[in-house]
C-alpha positions in Angstrom: -33.2 91.4 61.3 -33.4 92.4 64.9 -35.6 90.2 67.2 -35.6 92.0 70.5 -38.6 90.0 71.9 -36.6 86.7 71.6 -34.2 86.1 74.5 -31.7 83.4 75.0 -30.2 83.1 78.5 -28.1 80.0 79.4 -29.1 80.5 83.0 -32.8 80.5 82.2 -34.7 77.6 80.7 -31.3 76.0 79.8 -30.8 78.6 77.0 -34.0 77.7 75.1 -35.1 80.7 73.1 -38.0 82.4 75.0 -40.3 85.3 74.6 -39.1 88.5 76.4 -37.3 86.6 79.2 -40.6 84.9 80.2 -40.6 81.2 80.7 -42.6 80.8 77.4 -40.4 79.1 74.8 -40.6 80.2 71.2 -41.3 76.6 70.2 -44.4 76.6 72.4 -45.8 79.6 70.5 -44.9 78.2 67.1 -46.5 74.9 68.0 -49.7 76.6 69.0 -49.8 78.4 65.6 -49.0 75.2 63.8 -51.9 73.4 65.7 -54.3 76.0 64.2 -54.8 78.2 67.3 -55.8 81.7 66.5 -54.0 84.7 67.9 -56.8 85.5 70.4 -56.7 81.9 71.7 -52.9 82.0 72.2 -53.1 85.3 74.0 -55.9 84.0 76.2 -53.8 80.9 77.1 -50.7 83.0 77.9 -51.9 86.4 79.2 -48.3 87.7 79.4 -47.9 87.4 75.6 -48.6 90.2 73.2 -49.6 89.9 69.6 -46.1 91.1 68.4 -44.5 88.2 70.5 -46.4 85.7 68.3 -45.2 87.4 65.0 -41.6 87.6 66.2 -41.6 83.9 67.3 -42.7 83.0 63.8 -39.9 85.2 62.3 -37.4 83.5 64.6 -38.6 80.1 63.5 -38.4 81.0 59.8 -34.8 82.3 60.3 -33.8 79.2 62.2 -34.9 76.8 59.4 -33.6 79.1 56.6 -30.1 78.7 58.0 -30.0 74.8 57.8 -30.3 72.2 55.1 -33.3 70.0 56.0 -33.2 66.3 55.0 -36.1 65.4 52.8 -37.6 61.9 52.8 -38.4 60.3 49.5 -42.1 59.6 49.1 -43.1 55.9 48.5 
């Protein structure tokens, strides 16, 4: 899957994955979605973002966790 809106540049933001070379980390966008913010709220908070940026950030996050084994904690 191609994710052209996600950029990783070691010389910018210490190589943190960002949206389209902007100083908006993918993690920030994913956190806002996880916190229950609606797309219009996110776009209002970050006017440089576009709706497709949010979708691609979520795809990037899904790919990132799909590639790793995550430790599970036993309940109780």
